[in-house]
PAVONU-356829 format. One record per residue: x, y, z of N, C-alpha, C in turn; residue in three letters; residue number from 1. Coordinates in Angstrom, 1 decimal, always signed. Layout:
# PAVONU-356829
PT    n_xx    n_yy    n_zz   ca_xx   ca_yy   ca_zz    c_xx    c_yy    c_zz  rest   nr
PT       X       Y       Z       X       Y       Z       X       Y       Z   ALA  NUM
...
***
This chain:
# PAVONU-356829
PT    n_xx    n_yy    n_zz   ca_xx   ca_yy   ca_zz    c_xx    c_yy    c_zz  rest   nr
PT   +85.4   +99.7  +119.2   +85.9   +99.3  +118.0   +85.7   +97.8  +117.8   MET    1
PT   +85.3   +97.4  +116.7   +85.0   +96.0  +116.4   +86.4   +95.3  +116.2   LYS    2
PT   +86.5   +94.1  +116.9   +87.7   +93.3  +116.7   +87.8   +92.7  +115.3   LEU    3
PT   +89.1   +92.7  +114.9   +89.4   +92.1  +113.6   +89.2   +90.6  +113.6   LEU    4
PT   +88.8   +90.0  +112.5   +88.8   +88.6  +112.3   +90.3   +88.2  +112.2   SER    5
PT   +90.6   +86.9  +112.3   +92.0   +86.4  +112.2   +92.5   +86.7  +110.8   ARG    6
PT   +91.7   +86.5  +109.7   +92.2   +86.7  +108.3   +92.4   +88.2  +108.1   ILE    7
PT   +91.5   +89.0  +108.7   +91.7   +90.5  +108.5   +93.0   +90.9  +109.2   GLU    8
PT   +93.3   +90.4  +110.4   +94.5   +90.6  +111.1   +95.7   +90.2  +110.2   GLU    9
PT   +95.7   +89.0  +109.7   +96.8   +88.5  +108.9   +97.0   +89.4  +107.6   ILE   10
PT   +95.9   +89.8  +107.0   +96.0   +90.6  +105.8   +96.6   +92.0  +106.1   ILE   11
PT   +96.1   +92.6  +107.2   +96.6   +93.9  +107.6   +98.1   +93.9  +107.9   LEU   12
PT   +98.5   +92.8  +108.6   +99.9   +92.7  +109.0  +100.7   +92.4  +107.7   LEU   13
PT  +100.2   +91.7  +106.7  +100.9   +91.5  +105.5  +101.1   +92.8  +104.7   SER   14
PT  +100.0   +93.6  +104.7  +100.2   +94.9  +104.1  +101.2   +95.8  +104.8   ILE   15
PT  +101.2   +95.7  +106.1  +102.2   +96.5  +106.9  +103.6   +96.0  +106.5   TRP   16
PT  +103.8   +94.7  +106.4  +105.1   +94.2  +106.1  +105.6   +94.5  +104.7   ARG   17
PT  +104.6   +94.5  +103.8  +105.0   +94.7  +102.3  +105.2   +96.2  +102.1   LEU   18
PT  +104.7   +97.1  +102.9  +104.8   +98.5  +102.8  +104.4   +99.0  +101.4   ASP   19
PT  +105.2   +99.5  +100.6  +104.7  +100.1   +99.3  +104.6   +99.0   +98.2   ASP   20
PT  +104.8   +97.8   +98.5  +104.7   +96.7   +97.5  +103.4   +95.9   +97.8   ARG   21
PT  +102.5   +96.4   +98.5  +101.3   +95.6   +98.9  +100.2   +95.7   +97.9   ALA   22
PT  +100.1   +94.8   +97.0   +99.0   +94.6   +96.0   +98.5   +93.2   +96.1   TYR   23
PT   +97.4   +92.9   +95.5   +96.7   +91.6   +95.7   +97.6   +90.4   +95.7   GLY   24
PT   +98.4   +90.1   +94.7   +99.2   +88.9   +94.6  +100.3   +88.9   +95.6   MET   25
PT  +100.9   +90.0   +95.9  +101.9   +90.1   +96.9  +101.4   +89.8   +98.3   ALA   26
PT  +100.2   +90.4   +98.6   +99.5   +90.1   +99.8   +99.2   +88.6  +100.0   ILE   27
PT   +98.7   +88.0   +98.9   +98.4   +86.6   +98.9   +99.6   +85.8   +99.2   ARG   28
PT  +100.7   +86.1   +98.6  +102.0   +85.4   +98.9  +102.4   +85.5  +100.3   GLU   29
PT  +102.3   +86.7  +100.9  +102.7   +87.0  +102.2  +101.8   +86.2  +103.2   GLU   30
PT  +100.5   +86.1  +102.9   +99.5   +85.3  +103.7   +99.9   +83.8  +103.6   VAL   31
PT  +100.2   +83.3  +102.4  +100.6   +81.9  +102.3  +101.9   +81.6  +103.1   ILE   32
PT  +102.8   +82.5  +103.0  +104.1   +82.4  +103.8  +103.8   +82.3  +105.3   LYS   33
PT  +102.9   +83.2  +105.7  +102.6   +83.3  +107.2  +101.9   +82.1  +107.7   ALA   34
PT  +100.9   +81.6  +106.9  +100.0   +80.5  +107.4  +100.4   +79.1  +106.9   THR   35
PT  +101.3   +79.0  +105.9  +101.6   +77.7  +105.4  +100.5   +77.1  +104.6   GLY   36
PT   +99.5   +77.8  +104.3   +98.3   +77.2  +103.6   +98.1   +77.9  +102.2   LYS   37
PT   +97.6   +77.2  +101.3   +97.3   +77.8  +100.0   +96.1   +78.6  +100.0   LYS   38
PT   +96.1   +79.8   +99.5   +95.0   +80.7   +99.5   +94.6   +81.1   +98.1   TRP   39
PT   +93.4   +81.0   +97.7   +92.9   +81.5   +96.5   +92.9   +83.0   +96.5   LEU   40
PT   +93.1   +83.7   +95.4   +93.2   +85.1   +95.4   +91.8   +85.7   +95.8   LEU   41
PT   +90.7   +85.1   +95.5   +89.4   +85.5   +95.9   +89.2   +85.5   +97.4   GLY   42
PT   +89.9   +84.6   +98.1   +89.8   +84.5   +99.5   +90.6   +85.7  +100.2   ALA   43
PT   +91.4   +86.4   +99.4   +92.1   +87.5   +99.9   +91.3   +88.8   +99.6   ILE   44
PT   +90.7   +88.9   +98.4   +90.0   +90.1   +98.0   +88.7   +90.3   +98.8   TYR   45
PT   +88.1   +89.3   +99.2   +86.8   +89.4  +100.0   +87.1   +90.2  +101.3   GLY   46
PT   +88.1   +89.7  +102.1   +88.4   +90.5  +103.4   +89.0   +91.9  +103.0   PRO   47
PT   +89.8   +92.0  +102.0   +90.4   +93.3  +101.6   +89.3   +94.3  +101.3   LEU   48
PT   +88.2   +93.8  +100.6   +87.1   +94.7  +100.4   +86.4   +95.2  +101.6   GLY   49
PT   +86.3   +94.3  +102.6   +85.7   +94.7  +103.9   +86.6   +95.6  +104.6   ARG   50
PT   +87.9   +95.4  +104.6   +88.8   +96.3  +105.3   +88.8   +97.7  +104.7   LEU   51
PT   +88.7   +97.7  +103.3   +88.6   +99.0  +102.7   +87.2   +99.7  +103.0   TYR   52
PT   +86.1   +99.0  +103.0   +84.8   +99.5  +103.3   +84.8  +100.0  +104.8   LYS   53
PT   +85.5   +99.3  +105.7   +85.5   +99.8  +107.1   +86.5  +100.8  +107.4   ASN   54
PT   +87.3  +101.3  +106.3   +88.2  +102.4  +106.5   +89.6  +102.0  +107.1   GLY   55
PT   +89.9  +100.7  +107.1   +91.2  +100.2  +107.6   +92.3  +100.2  +106.6   TYR   56
PT   +92.0  +100.2  +105.3   +93.0  +100.3  +104.3   +92.6  +101.4  +103.3   VAL   57
PT   +93.6  +101.9  +102.6   +93.5  +102.9  +101.6   +94.0  +102.3  +100.3   LEU   58
PT   +93.5  +102.7   +99.1   +94.0  +102.1   +97.9   +94.7  +103.2   +97.1   THR   59
PT   +95.7  +102.8   +96.3   +96.4  +103.7   +95.4   +96.6  +103.0   +94.1   LEU   60
PT   +96.4  +103.7   +93.0   +96.6  +103.0   +91.7   +98.0  +103.3   +91.3   LYS   61
PT   +98.7  +102.2   +90.8  +100.0  +102.3   +90.2   +99.9  +102.7   +88.8   GLY   62
PT  +101.1  +102.7   +88.1  +101.1  +103.1   +86.7  +100.7  +101.9   +85.9   GLU   63
PT  +100.0  +102.1   +84.8   +99.6  +101.0   +83.9  +100.8  +100.3   +83.4   PRO   64
PT  +100.8   +99.0   +83.2  +101.9   +98.3   +82.7  +101.5   +97.4   +81.5   THR   65
PT  +102.4   +97.2   +80.6  +102.1   +96.4   +79.4  +101.9   +94.9   +79.8   SER   66
PT  +102.6   +94.5   +80.8  +102.5   +93.1   +81.3  +101.1   +92.8   +81.8   GLU   67
PT  +100.4   +93.8   +82.2   +99.0   +93.7   +82.7   +98.0   +94.2   +81.6   ARG   68
PT   +98.4   +94.3   +80.4   +97.5   +94.7   +79.3   +97.1   +96.2   +79.5   GLY   69
PT   +98.0   +97.0   +80.0   +97.7   +98.4   +80.2   +96.9   +98.7   +81.5   GLY   70
PT   +96.6   +97.7   +82.3   +95.9   +98.0   +83.5   +96.9   +98.3   +84.7   ARG   71
PT   +96.4   +99.0   +85.6   +97.2   +99.4   +86.8   +97.0   +98.4   +87.9   SER   72
PT   +98.1   +98.3   +88.7   +97.9   +97.5   +89.9   +97.3   +98.4   +91.0   LYS   73
PT   +96.5   +97.8   +91.9   +96.0   +98.5   +93.0   +96.8   +98.2   +94.2   VAL   74
PT   +97.4   +99.2   +94.8   +98.2   +99.0   +96.0   +97.4   +99.4   +97.2   TYR   75
PT   +97.7   +98.7   +98.3   +97.0   +98.9   +99.6   +98.0   +99.5  +100.7   TYR   76
PT   +97.4  +100.4  +101.5   +98.1  +100.9  +102.6   +97.2  +100.9  +103.8   ARG   77
PT   +97.8  +100.8  +105.0   +97.0  +100.9  +106.2   +96.6  +102.3  +106.5   LEU   78
PT   +95.4  +102.6  +106.9   +94.9  +103.9  +107.3   +95.2  +104.0  +108.8   SER   79
PT   +95.0  +105.2  +109.3   +95.2  +105.4  +110.8   +94.3  +104.4  +111.6   ARG   80
PT   +93.0  +104.2  +111.1   +92.1  +103.3  +111.7   +92.6  +101.9  +111.6   GLU   81
PT   +93.2  +101.5  +110.5   +93.8  +100.2  +110.4   +94.9   +99.9  +111.4   GLY   82
PT   +95.8  +100.9  +111.6   +96.8  +100.7  +112.6   +96.2  +100.6  +114.0   VAL   83
PT   +95.2  +101.4  +114.3   +94.5  +101.3  +115.6   +93.9   +99.9  +115.8   LYS   84
PT   +93.3   +99.4  +114.8   +92.7   +98.1  +114.8   +93.7   +97.0  +115.1   ALA   85
PT   +94.9   +97.1  +114.5   +96.0   +96.2  +114.7   +96.5   +96.3  +116.1   LEU   86
PT   +96.7   +97.5  +116.6   +97.1   +97.7  +118.0   +96.2   +97.0  +119.0   ARG   87
PT   +94.9   +97.2  +118.7   +93.9   +96.6  +119.6   +93.9   +95.1  +119.6   GLU   88
PT   +94.0   +94.5  +118.4   +94.0   +93.1  +118.4   +95.3   +92.5  +119.0   ILE   89
PT   +96.4   +93.3  +118.8   +97.7   +92.9  +119.4   +97.5   +92.9  +121.0   GLN   90
PT   +96.9   +93.9  +121.5   +96.6   +94.0  +122.9   +95.8   +92.8  +123.4   ARG   91
PT   +94.7   +92.6  +122.7   +93.8   +91.4  +123.1   +94.6   +90.1  +123.1   VAL   92
PT   +95.4   +89.9  +122.0   +96.1   +88.7  +121.9   +97.1   +88.5  +123.1   ASN   93
PT   +97.8   +89.6  +123.4   +98.7   +89.6  +124.5   +98.1   +89.3  +125.8   SER   94
PT   +96.9   +89.9  +126.1   +96.2   +89.6  +127.3   +95.7   +88.1  +127.4   VAL   95
PT   +95.1   +87.7  +126.3   +94.5   +86.3  +126.3   +95.6   +85.2  +126.4   ILE   96
PT   +96.8   +85.5  +125.8   +97.9   +84.5  +125.8   +98.8   +84.7  +127.0   TRP   97
PT   +98.6   +85.7  +127.8   +99.5   +86.0  +128.9   +99.4   +84.8  +129.9   ASN   98
PT  +100.6   +84.3  +130.3  +100.7   +83.2  +131.3  +100.5   +81.8  +130.7   GLY   99
PT  +100.3   +81.7  +129.4  +100.1   +80.4  +128.8  +101.5   +80.1  +128.1   ILE  100
PT  +102.2   +79.2  +128.7  +103.6   +78.9  +128.2  +103.5   +77.9  +127.0   GLU  101
PT  +102.8   +76.8  +127.3  +102.8   +75.7  +126.4  +101.4   +75.0  +126.4   GLU  102
PT  +100.9   +74.7  +125.3   +99.6   +74.1  +125.2   +99.8   +72.6  +125.1   LEU  103
PT   +99.3   +71.8  +126.0   +99.3   +70.4  +126.0   +98.0   +69.8  +126.2   GLU  104
PT   +97.6   +68.8  +125.5   +96.4   +68.1  +125.7   +96.5   +67.1  +126.9   PHE  105
PT   +95.6   +67.2  +127.8   +95.7   +66.3  +129.0   +94.6   +65.3  +128.9   LYS  106
PT   +94.9   +64.1  +128.8   +93.9   +63.0  +128.7   +93.5   +62.7  +130.2   GLU  107
PT   +92.3   +62.5  +130.4   +91.8   +62.1  +131.8   +91.5   +60.7  +131.8   GLU  108
***
C-alpha cells in the first residue's frame, strides 16, 4: 500500500471527524483548524480528487438547496481502503516517533 502524503492524511482525518457533515468547505475549515494555516479551497480539492481516484473516499450527493442556486453539496466518506490507509500511516507515525520525547536543536 502506498503511504499517504501529509495533506492526504489530514484530509482523511478531517473527513473522519466530520462524519456525515464532510463536504468541501467543512473539510477546509477542519484542515485550517488542525494546521493553523489558511488553505485555499483548491488546495483541498486537488488531494480530495486523488483520494477519490485511489478509492480512499466515496462521494454522496446531498439534496439541492436554494442557497446554492439549486446545486447539491458533495459529501465525502472514507471507504474501507481509506480507513486501512489511515491505520497504516498511524502505525508508521507511531514507529517513527517512538522514543522521541522532545525535539531540541543542539548547537555544536
